[in-house]
N, C-alpha and C positions, 0 to 999 in steps of 0.2 A: 630567643627568649630563654632557653635553657642556659646558654653561656652567661647571660646577664645575671640570672638567679644564682648560678654556681659561683660566679665571680664575686657578687655582693656577699654571699654567705661566707666565702673563704676570707674575704677582707675583714668582715666584722668579727668573725670568730678568731681570726689570727690576731687582730688588734687586742681583743680581750684576753687572749692567751698570753700575749706578750706582757700586758699590764699585770696579770696575775703572777706571772713568773718574776717580774721585777719586784713585786710586793713580797713574794716569798724570799727572794734573795736579800732584800732589805731587812726582813725580819731575822733571817739567819745572821746577817752581819751585825745587827744590833745584839742578838743573843750572844754571839761570840765576842763582842766588844771591839769589833774592827771598825772603829769610828772614822779613822783616816780613809779606809777603803770605802766606807759608806759615803763620805763626802765626795770622793771621786766618782762613785756610781751615780749619785744625785746630779753632779755636774754633767756627766756623760748623758744621762737621761734627758736633762734639760736641753742640752745641745742637740740631741737626736730629735726631740719634739719640735725644736725650732727649725731644724733642717727638714724634717718630715720625710715623706717618701717621694721626693721630687725625682722625676725621670725625664730624660730628654725626649722630646716628642718623636724623633726618628726611631729611638729604641723602643718606645711604647708602641708605635705602629707595628714594628716587627714582632714584638712580644704578643700583641693581640692577634696577629695573623697566625703565628705559630701555635698559640694556645687554642685558637678557634679550630685549626686543622686537627690538632691533637684530640680535642673534644669530639669533633665530628667522627674521626676514626674510632674513638672509644665507643661512642653511641652505636655506630654501625656494627662493630664487633659484638657488642652486647646484644643487639637485636638479632644478629646472625646466630648467636648461641641459643636464642629462645626458640 
């Protein structure tokens, strides 16, 4: 349960942080007049959204296992310190 909540929170806040950062970069490029660079950024963002965060299933299983182990050790160490 804890792993699911932490994972969901990280993904949703990371996505919004990336979007905010992209918007700040876009505003800066417009402010400085870097229209050619802005066009490339827009193309890269579009390609990235189309590609998404696709991960091969075997890598995802390994990632989930490692992350779950890390979180378990972290929680146990935090409880030990209390």
